[in-house]
Backbone bond lengths (Angstrom), bond angles and torsions (degrees), N, CA, C in turn:
res aa  C-N    CA-C-N  psi(-1)  N-CA   C-N-CA  omega(-1)  CA-C   N-CA-C  phi
1 M - - - 1.466 - - 1.530 108.28 -
2 P 1.324 115.44 131.22 1.473 118.18 -178.66 1.527 111.09 -61.09
3 A 1.320 114.75 147.47 1.473 119.96 -179.08 1.521 111.19 -63.52
4 S 1.331 117.34 -32.93 1.461 120.22 -178.59 1.525 111.16 -66.23
5 L 1.381 118.03 -36.10 1.462 121.40 179.31 1.522 110.61 -69.30
6 Q 1.345 116.49 -40.82 1.461 119.90 177.13 1.527 110.96 -61.88
7 T 1.327 115.30 -42.07 1.470 119.33 178.81 1.517 111.08 -62.97
8 F 1.349 117.32 -38.39 1.462 121.57 -179.90 1.526 110.90 -65.38
9 R 1.365 115.65 -45.66 1.455 119.78 179.58 1.534 111.32 -63.38
10 F 1.313 116.24 -39.46 1.474 120.20 178.58 1.526 111.08 -62.88
11 R 1.323 114.14 -44.71 1.467 117.57 178.91 1.536 111.14 -65.30
12 L 1.346 115.83 -35.49 1.456 119.94 179.41 1.539 110.59 -64.43
13 K 1.359 115.44 -41.84 1.454 119.70 177.93 1.527 111.64 -64.46
14 I 1.319 115.43 -41.44 1.476 119.62 177.80 1.522 110.33 -61.63
15 L 1.342 115.81 -43.61 1.457 120.22 -179.83 1.531 111.20 -63.72
16 A 1.332 116.22 -41.67 1.469 119.96 178.97 1.522 111.03 -64.03
17 A 1.347 115.56 -41.15 1.460 119.52 178.92 1.518 110.82 -64.03
18 L 1.325 116.67 -42.05 1.468 120.76 178.73 1.526 111.22 -63.79
19 M 1.346 115.95 -41.14 1.462 119.15 178.89 1.531 110.73 -64.53
20 L 1.337 116.79 -39.25 1.462 120.47 178.17 1.520 111.18 -63.66
21 V 1.342 115.78 -41.66 1.465 119.73 178.54 1.524 110.62 -64.28
22 V 1.342 116.38 -41.82 1.464 120.40 179.55 1.522 110.54 -63.36
23 V 1.342 116.99 -43.79 1.457 120.53 179.53 1.520 111.01 -62.99
24 L 1.327 116.98 -42.63 1.461 120.45 179.97 1.524 111.43 -63.23
25 F 1.345 115.60 -45.53 1.468 118.57 179.28 1.530 111.73 -66.41
26 A 1.341 116.55 -37.98 1.462 119.84 178.72 1.536 110.40 -65.35
27 G 1.337 115.50 -42.10 1.465 119.38 177.60 1.515 112.02 -63.75
28 L 1.337 116.37 -41.49 1.457 120.48 178.45 1.524 111.07 -64.05
29 A 1.347 116.18 -43.05 1.466 119.94 179.18 1.523 111.08 -63.66
30 L 1.352 115.96 -39.50 1.468 119.80 178.46 1.525 110.78 -65.86
31 Y 1.340 117.16 -41.01 1.457 121.41 179.02 1.527 111.07 -62.63
32 V 1.334 116.30 -45.41 1.465 120.54 179.28 1.527 110.68 -62.58
33 A 1.348 116.41 -41.99 1.464 120.20 -179.76 1.529 110.69 -64.81
34 E 1.340 117.22 -41.46 1.460 120.23 178.93 1.525 111.59 -65.03
35 Q 1.332 116.91 -40.96 1.458 120.29 178.31 1.525 111.34 -64.04
36 K 1.324 115.72 -38.73 1.464 120.21 178.18 1.525 110.63 -64.57
37 N 1.340 115.99 -45.48 1.464 119.75 178.99 1.520 111.08 -63.66
38 Y 1.340 115.98 -38.78 1.462 120.48 179.49 1.525 110.71 -62.79
39 R 1.341 116.53 -45.04 1.465 120.06 178.91 1.518 111.22 -63.34
40 E 1.334 117.10 -39.30 1.461 120.33 179.56 1.530 110.78 -65.46
41 V 1.338 116.87 -40.57 1.471 120.35 178.34 1.526 110.41 -63.75
42 I 1.342 116.45 -44.39 1.465 120.57 179.25 1.519 110.86 -61.89
43 L 1.333 117.22 -43.15 1.468 120.82 179.13 1.519 111.19 -64.19
44 D 1.342 116.69 -40.62 1.464 120.15 178.21 1.527 110.86 -64.04
45 Q 1.322 117.06 -43.38 1.459 120.39 178.11 1.525 110.92 -63.72
46 H 1.321 116.36 -38.39 1.458 120.64 178.68 1.521 111.17 -63.77
47 R 1.335 115.84 -43.28 1.467 119.77 179.04 1.519 111.12 -64.96
48 V 1.333 117.43 -41.52 1.471 121.02 178.45 1.524 110.02 -63.81
49 F 1.337 116.00 -43.50 1.461 120.42 179.29 1.520 111.25 -59.69
50 L 1.339 116.92 -47.60 1.459 120.49 -179.02 1.527 111.23 -63.80
51 A 1.346 116.72 -39.13 1.463 120.07 -179.95 1.529 110.67 -65.37
52 E 1.343 117.01 -44.63 1.462 120.15 -179.82 1.526 111.30 -68.24
53 F 1.325 116.74 -39.37 1.455 119.70 179.59 1.525 110.98 -66.88
54 D 1.331 116.22 -38.12 1.468 120.06 177.47 1.525 110.26 -64.50
55 A 1.335 116.86 -41.04 1.467 120.05 177.77 1.521 110.52 -63.89
56 W 1.334 116.93 -41.28 1.468 120.63 177.49 1.522 111.26 -62.02
57 Q 1.333 116.45 -40.77 1.459 120.73 179.33 1.527 111.19 -64.12
58 K 1.320 116.92 -39.17 1.462 120.07 -179.72 1.527 111.15 -65.94
59 V 1.326 116.60 -42.41 1.464 119.74 177.81 1.521 110.09 -65.45
60 R 1.325 116.51 -39.07 1.466 121.37 178.60 1.528 110.43 -62.44
61 T 1.337 116.19 -42.81 1.465 120.05 178.79 1.522 110.87 -63.68
62 A 1.330 116.96 -42.63 1.461 120.91 178.53 1.520 110.63 -63.93
63 R 1.314 116.62 -38.88 1.464 120.93 178.86 1.526 110.68 -63.57
64 H 1.311 116.75 -45.00 1.459 120.22 179.97 1.525 111.18 -64.09
65 A 1.326 116.48 -37.47 1.461 119.63 178.16 1.528 110.33 -63.44
66 H 1.332 115.98 -40.12 1.459 119.57 179.06 1.525 110.91 -67.88
67 L 1.340 116.85 -40.80 1.464 120.30 178.47 1.523 110.88 -61.83
68 T 1.317 115.96 -42.64 1.470 120.57 179.71 1.519 110.87 -61.43
69 L 1.327 116.11 -47.04 1.462 120.45 -179.15 1.526 111.13 -64.37
70 A 1.330 116.87 -42.59 1.466 120.31 -178.50 1.528 111.12 -64.35
71 C 1.336 116.93 -42.98 1.467 120.23 -179.42 1.527 111.37 -69.50
72 Q 1.316 117.36 -34.80 1.460 119.89 176.72 1.528 110.98 -64.86
73 K 1.307 117.11 -37.13 1.459 120.05 176.16 1.521 110.98 -65.35
74 L 1.329 115.79 -36.79 1.464 119.70 -178.98 1.525 111.55 -64.19
75 V 1.340 116.94 -45.49 1.467 119.06 -175.19 1.520 111.72 -70.76
76 H 1.313 117.64 -12.81 1.461 120.25 177.23 1.531 112.44 -95.42
77 R 1.350 116.59 2.67 1.455 118.60 176.82 1.535 108.73 -63.20
78 P 1.327 117.78 134.87 1.484 121.30 -174.03 1.514 114.38 -55.20
79 R 1.314 118.29 -42.16 1.463 120.39 -175.01 1.533 111.59 -69.83
80 I 1.333 116.93 -36.37 1.462 119.64 176.16 1.522 110.22 -69.12
81 Q 1.327 115.12 -44.02 1.464 120.28 179.81 1.536 110.64 -61.30
82 A 1.327 116.73 -42.83 1.463 120.92 -176.64 1.524 112.05 -67.16
83 S 1.338 117.38 -31.31 1.458 119.85 179.99 1.519 111.34 -61.93
84 F 1.304 116.90 -33.88 1.465 120.31 178.92 1.524 111.42 -87.54
85 E 1.303 117.09 -40.07 1.468 120.63 -179.79 1.532 110.30 -61.18
86 D 1.337 117.21 -39.50 1.463 121.78 -177.36 1.527 112.58 -94.94
87 D 1.344 116.59 5.26 1.463 122.01 -179.13 1.534 111.25 55.44
88 A 1.331 114.67 40.24 1.474 120.68 -179.98 1.531 108.67 -106.38
89 L 1.338 116.21 63.98 1.458 120.45 -175.82 1.521 112.45 -68.09
90 D 1.330 117.75 -21.46 1.457 119.85 177.02 1.521 111.54 -67.02
91 L 1.340 115.70 -21.46 1.471 120.42 178.66 1.531 112.14 -99.09
92 L 1.335 116.44 1.17 1.471 119.97 -173.36 1.522 111.72 -61.80
93 Y 1.316 117.74 -59.18 1.465 119.79 -175.95 1.523 112.77 -70.66
94 P 1.331 120.04 -39.68 1.476 118.07 174.20 1.527 112.52 -58.76
95 S 1.322 116.64 -39.41 1.466 119.82 178.30 1.529 110.88 -70.96
96 A 1.347 115.54 -39.04 1.462 119.47 -177.46 1.516 112.34 -68.11
97 R 1.326 117.16 -28.37 1.464 119.26 -178.44 1.521 111.45 -60.38
98 D 1.305 116.41 -40.53 1.467 119.09 178.52 1.529 110.91 -65.64
99 E 1.331 115.58 -36.80 1.468 119.70 -179.24 1.527 111.84 -75.87
100 M 1.344 116.06 -33.31 1.459 120.95 -173.15 1.521 113.55 -93.42
101 N 1.303 117.35 -12.11 1.461 121.03 -172.92 1.527 112.18 -55.25
102 Q 1.324 116.45 -49.71 1.461 120.00 -178.73 1.526 111.21 -67.66
103 I 1.328 116.26 -37.88 1.451 120.21 -179.14 1.524 111.02 -65.20
104 M 1.319 117.53 -39.65 1.456 121.12 -177.91 1.524 112.81 -67.98
105 R 1.318 115.98 -13.93 1.463 119.19 177.03 1.517 112.05 -79.92
106 G 1.323 117.21 -16.32 1.464 121.06 178.51 1.503 111.28 138.01
107 M 1.357 115.12 146.63 1.451 121.07 -175.83 1.529 111.72 -120.70
108 V 1.346 116.87 23.38 1.458 120.32 -179.79 1.523 109.63 -75.34
109 L 1.320 115.99 125.24 1.460 120.24 179.77 1.522 110.75 -77.78
110 D 1.332 116.33 -50.52 1.452 121.75 -179.15 1.522 107.75 -147.58
111 P 1.334 119.14 108.09 1.463 120.95 -176.80 1.521 113.63 -55.76
112 E 1.348 117.86 -31.01 1.455 119.37 -178.60 1.530 110.91 -73.59
113 D 1.323 116.61 -39.13 1.455 120.13 179.20 1.520 111.85 -85.01
114 H 1.316 116.41 -19.70 1.462 120.37 -175.74 1.525 108.35 -131.61
115 P 1.358 118.11 86.09 1.458 121.04 -172.59 1.511 114.76 -78.22
116 Y 1.320 118.39 10.04 1.451 121.14 -177.19 1.521 110.47 -111.81
117 S 1.319 114.97 140.87 1.454 120.27 -179.42 1.519 110.95 -69.00
118 M 1.340 116.30 133.25 1.454 121.60 176.36 1.523 109.68 -121.95
119 K 1.306 115.54 23.44 1.462 119.54 -179.86 1.523 109.84 -78.95
120 P 1.327 118.15 125.78 1.470 120.29 178.20 1.521 111.19 -65.52
121 V 1.315 115.79 149.15 1.459 120.42 176.68 1.529 110.78 -107.11
122 F 1.321 117.42 -18.09 1.461 120.53 175.14 1.522 108.79 -165.96
123 Y 1.326 116.21 165.79 1.458 121.70 168.84 1.515 108.94 -149.26
124 R 1.321 115.06 149.34 1.454 121.85 177.16 1.530 108.23 -146.51
125 F 1.315 115.08 160.73 1.461 121.18 173.70 1.533 109.15 -108.49
126 L 1.316 115.93 144.29 1.459 122.64 173.30 1.517 108.84 -108.32
127 D 1.321 116.16 144.14 1.463 118.70 177.39 1.525 110.60 -80.64
128 H 1.310 116.88 -174.29 1.467 121.74 -176.37 1.522 112.18 -59.74
129 D 1.322 117.08 -28.22 1.462 121.74 -178.28 1.529 113.07 -91.69
130 G 1.329 116.46 3.95 1.460 119.57 178.66 1.508 114.29 84.56
131 K 1.332 118.28 12.67 1.454 122.37 179.51 1.533 110.27 -93.96
132 I 1.335 114.81 150.73 1.460 120.48 -178.71 1.527 111.09 -66.92
133 I 1.336 115.44 133.55 1.469 121.89 168.37 1.527 106.00 -99.38
134 S 1.304 116.21 105.43 1.468 120.06 -174.25 1.521 111.03 -82.98
135 P 1.325 117.31 138.24 1.475 119.78 176.15 1.518 110.35 -71.96
136 E 1.314 116.42 146.34 1.459 120.11 178.55 1.520 111.19 -69.77
137 E 1.309 115.83 -29.61 1.464 120.99 -179.33 1.526 108.70 -137.57
138 I 1.333 116.74 133.34 1.462 121.66 179.74 1.522 109.45 -91.49
139 T 1.306 117.15 120.52 1.472 121.60 174.86 1.536 108.58 -122.87
140 I 1.316 116.08 -81.13 1.460 119.42 179.26 1.523 112.02 -102.51
141 E 1.333 117.47 1.02 1.468 120.52 -173.43 1.524 113.12 -71.97
142 G 1.314 117.73 -21.14 1.460 121.11 -178.24 1.513 111.61 90.86
143 N 1.321 115.98 134.65 1.463 120.79 -179.57 1.525 110.52 -78.82
144 L 1.315 115.62 133.70 1.465 121.46 178.32 1.521 108.79 -126.02
145 N 1.320 115.95 135.62 1.459 119.01 174.19 1.536 109.40 -85.15
146 P 1.320 118.26 163.40 1.470 120.42 -178.14 1.520 113.62 -56.70
147 Q 1.343 116.97 -33.54 1.458 120.76 179.13 1.522 111.37 -60.81
148 L 1.336 115.96 -45.28 1.452 120.51 -178.93 1.524 111.16 -71.32
149 E 1.317 117.24 -40.58 1.465 120.23 179.12 1.528 111.42 -59.92
150 S 1.318 116.56 -39.35 1.465 119.66 -179.55 1.523 111.48 -66.48
151 Q 1.328 117.07 -29.30 1.459 120.46 178.85 1.529 111.97 -74.95
152 L 1.332 116.81 -21.67 1.461 120.38 -177.64 1.525 111.98 -80.78
153 E 1.301 117.75 -25.23 1.456 120.56 -177.42 1.525 110.93 -72.28
154 V 1.337 115.34 144.67 1.461 121.58 -177.52 1.525 109.31 -129.30
155 P 1.332 117.76 152.53 1.467 119.54 178.51 1.519 113.20 -70.20
156 E 1.345 116.21 -27.01 1.464 120.09 -179.67 1.522 108.97 -153.86
157 I 1.304 116.73 137.56 1.465 121.30 -179.92 1.520 109.43 -81.39
158 S 1.303 115.72 129.69 1.455 121.39 -179.70 1.525 111.11 -74.63
159 E 1.329 115.33 152.17 1.460 120.20 177.85 1.524 111.81 -75.90
160 E 1.325 116.70 -16.95 1.458 121.44 -179.26 1.530 109.83 -116.29
161 P 1.323 117.34 153.39 1.474 119.63 175.99 1.526 110.19 -58.84
162 E 1.306 115.73 141.36 1.457 121.18 -179.77 1.521 110.45 -128.19
163 L 1.334 114.14 143.48 1.462 120.43 178.37 1.521 108.58 -114.20
164 G 1.318 116.29 133.91 1.455 120.32 179.17 1.512 111.56 -149.50
165 Y 1.310 115.77 -173.08 1.465 121.30 -179.07 1.516 109.73 -136.09
166 V 1.313 115.90 145.20 1.454 122.28 171.77 1.525 107.39 -124.84
167 F 1.317 115.82 153.28 1.456 121.20 -175.94 1.523 109.65 -113.63
168 V 1.324 114.99 129.47 1.456 121.64 -176.58 1.519 109.25 -119.22
169 S 1.321 116.96 127.52 1.467 122.07 177.70 1.523 109.33 -93.25
170 S 1.315 116.17 133.69 1.460 120.94 178.69 1.527 110.17 -93.22
171 D 1.317 116.60 172.22 1.466 120.95 179.15 1.521 111.61 -64.90
172 S 1.327 116.70 -26.07 1.470 120.53 -179.68 1.519 112.67 -79.51
173 G 1.327 116.66 -8.44 1.465 120.18 179.20 1.509 113.97 98.89
174 S 1.332 117.93 -8.29 1.459 120.68 178.13 1.525 109.85 -77.09
175 V 1.319 115.69 160.72 1.457 121.58 -178.47 1.522 108.90 -119.97
176 E 1.322 115.32 132.84 1.471 121.36 179.33 1.514 109.26 -116.42
177 A 1.319 115.99 133.49 1.455 121.04 176.06 1.522 109.22 -91.88
178 V 1.322 116.52 129.08 1.460 122.35 179.10 1.524 108.38 -112.56
179 E 1.316 115.67 127.29 1.464 121.53 179.67 1.529 108.88 -83.04
180 V 1.323 116.76 131.71 1.468 121.36 -173.78 1.525 109.81 -125.20
181 M 1.329 115.58 129.77 1.460 122.06 174.92 1.530 108.30 -110.69
182 A 1.329 116.17 119.84 1.469 121.78 178.58 1.523 108.54 -108.78
183 T 1.330 116.00 122.64 1.470 121.98 -176.74 1.524 109.83 -121.96
184 P 1.326 118.40 124.87 1.471 119.82 -179.65 1.524 111.96 -69.99
185 I 1.322 115.26 147.95 1.465 121.59 175.46 1.533 106.76 -107.98
186 I 1.323 115.51 114.12 1.463 121.83 -173.24 1.526 109.95 -98.92
187 S 1.325 116.35 135.74 1.461 121.06 177.70 1.529 109.95 -68.62
188 L 1.315 116.08 131.11 1.464 120.66 176.90 1.524 110.83 -73.54
189 A 1.317 116.53 -22.27 1.464 120.66 -177.29 1.526 112.03 -84.36
190 T 1.329 116.92 -43.26 1.467 120.33 -173.95 1.522 113.51 -112.01
191 G 1.341 116.59 -17.24 1.461 119.45 -177.22 1.518 113.44 77.89
192 E 1.330 117.37 8.69 1.454 121.60 -179.32 1.533 110.25 -94.56
193 I 1.338 114.49 158.58 1.464 119.81 178.21 1.528 109.30 -74.69
194 M 1.320 115.98 124.10 1.464 120.96 179.07 1.526 112.02 -99.12
195 A 1.309 116.83 -34.85 1.460 120.68 -173.87 1.528 107.73 -169.93
196 A 1.316 115.25 -166.18 1.459 120.60 177.43 1.518 109.64 -151.09
197 L 1.317 115.34 149.42 1.461 122.27 173.48 1.524 107.63 -103.41
198 V 1.327 116.30 127.07 1.461 121.82 179.35 1.519 108.10 -115.88
199 V 1.331 115.99 120.91 1.467 121.37 -178.63 1.520 108.35 -120.95
200 G 1.330 115.94 130.35 1.459 120.99 179.29 1.520 111.28 -103.22
201 F 1.317 115.23 137.80 1.466 121.99 -179.72 1.525 109.28 -126.24
202 N 1.320 114.98 155.92 1.455 118.35 169.56 1.518 108.33 -57.75
203 S 1.317 116.09 139.84 1.463 119.50 -173.82 1.519 110.90 -64.17
204 F 1.327 113.94 159.12 1.461 121.87 -178.79 1.523 110.58 -95.25
205 L 1.322 117.48 21.50 1.458 119.72 -175.06 1.513 112.45 -80.39
206 T 1.323 116.98 -29.41 1.457 119.21 -177.18 1.518 110.04 -77.54
207 P 1.349 118.41 116.40 1.460 120.64 -178.70 1.522 111.43 -72.46
208 S 1.310 115.08 168.72 1.459 120.10 176.90 1.520 109.66 -78.25
209 D 1.335 115.85 175.65 1.460 120.38 -179.47 1.513 112.22 -64.84
210 T 1.332 117.86 -19.65 1.455 121.23 -178.74 1.519 112.56 -85.24
211 T 1.335 117.40 -7.60 1.451 120.84 -179.35 1.517 109.46 -89.59
212 S 1.326 117.00 131.32 1.449 120.72 -176.28 1.517 111.52 -71.26
213 K 1.326 115.92 162.23 1.454 120.88 178.30 1.517 111.00 -65.17
214 D 1.349 116.92 -30.84 1.460 119.44 179.29 1.515 111.13 -61.19
215 V 1.334 117.48 -39.26 1.458 121.15 178.96 1.523 110.08 -73.66
216 S 1.336 117.31 -42.37 1.460 120.55 -175.21 1.520 111.96 -63.41
217 R 1.329 117.41 -27.74 1.464 119.72 179.60 1.519 112.20 -65.46
218 F 1.330 116.86 -26.16 1.456 120.75 -173.52 1.521 113.10 -104.79
219 I 1.321 117.40 9.12 1.455 120.87 177.42 1.523 108.31 -94.74
220 G 1.310 116.31 114.06 1.448 119.15 -176.90 1.515 111.99 -165.00
221 I 1.329 115.12 -173.77 1.464 122.81 -177.41 1.519 108.12 -135.58
222 F 1.327 115.54 138.73 1.452 119.87 172.25 1.519 107.93 -105.65
223 G 1.309 116.52 121.44 1.461 120.65 -179.61 1.505 110.83 -164.85
224 E 1.321 115.84 153.82 1.458 122.00 -179.02 1.533 111.24 54.50
225 N 1.345 114.99 40.60 1.467 122.38 176.51 1.523 113.38 61.58
226 R 1.316 116.01 30.91 1.449 119.48 176.61 1.509 110.02 -151.39
227 L 1.320 114.82 157.80 1.457 121.34 177.99 1.516 108.63 -101.56
228 Y 1.327 115.71 123.16 1.454 121.43 178.93 1.518 108.74 -104.85
229 L 1.336 116.55 114.52 1.459 123.09 174.32 1.519 107.16 -119.74
230 E 1.309 116.52 118.59 1.457 119.77 -172.91 1.513 111.76 -62.35
231 Q 1.331 118.03 -37.27 1.458 119.82 -179.35 1.526 110.95 -66.97
232 L 1.350 116.68 -34.77 1.456 119.30 178.06 1.514 111.51 -73.11
233 E 1.345 116.40 -28.24 1.462 118.97 178.14 1.530 110.45 -62.57
234 K 1.332 116.11 -25.93 1.454 120.23 -179.36 1.524 111.58 -90.06
235 D 1.325 117.29 -6.60 1.451 122.59 -177.37 1.528 110.24 -78.37
236 S 1.329 116.14 145.06 1.463 119.92 -179.47 1.520 111.80 -67.81
237 D 1.340 117.34 -22.49 1.457 120.73 -178.97 1.523 111.42 -103.64
238 K 1.333 117.80 28.83 1.459 120.98 -175.06 1.521 112.06 -61.46
239 N 1.346 117.83 -36.71 1.461 118.90 -178.44 1.515 110.80 -66.04
240 L 1.327 116.25 -38.99 1.464 119.46 177.61 1.517 111.03 -66.59
241 I 1.337 116.27 -42.21 1.457 120.77 -178.54 1.521 110.45 -65.56
242 H 1.352 117.33 -46.99 1.449 120.06 -179.24 1.520 111.59 -67.60
243 G 1.349 116.45 -30.50 1.455 118.92 177.19 1.509 111.12 -63.56
244 A 1.333 116.67 -33.89 1.456 119.65 178.39 1.507 112.39 -76.55
245 L 1.354 116.53 -26.03 1.462 119.89 -176.66 1.516 112.37 -87.23
246 E 1.322 117.66 -25.28 1.461 119.50 -175.57 1.523 112.06 -74.06
């Protein structure tokens, strides 16, 4: 074999080896760069998620503070207070309607600053033992089915306002979470708990238009041995998803 052909083949092998090394290093550099970009994107999304969730939590806290203050003002209304002080429960709901009428129309202070509905959907009074005092006639009090009424009753009325949730099943099979504020009614004469006012509001789970879908997916409530996520309730595969979560 001529020496020139051997030299050509040797150079060809060297060139092929160099090209293979270049391709391997280029591929490795591309892989490292992609992994770096991927980590940066994930970190950025994480920071955005935490910032939006923190903002949602702050608005939620402010909303609860307003609900607490509004309900405390309600239980101190003279006509509501007098119905319990004078043991005139037959006049409780007729008297409360005048006091509650404006509140039942909505409690939004400023729609631009407060993009969440604070309109009550129902209210009821509990007696000293935590049992429902049902109105003789339903006007503005809101209709409640027996399932929901049973969830409102408590074994003992707390000395402080309490916030909770009840779950209501619709005829279509979907489940709605209702936010409930329970406020004790204290006797002005003895300082003892006489009853409680329970007001139900549309839940605070639905984020505003400024909240991303990533945040809205994780806003929910765990109760009654199940996880309630409002966005999943609207999903076509909600039964499959909830079956895996229960």
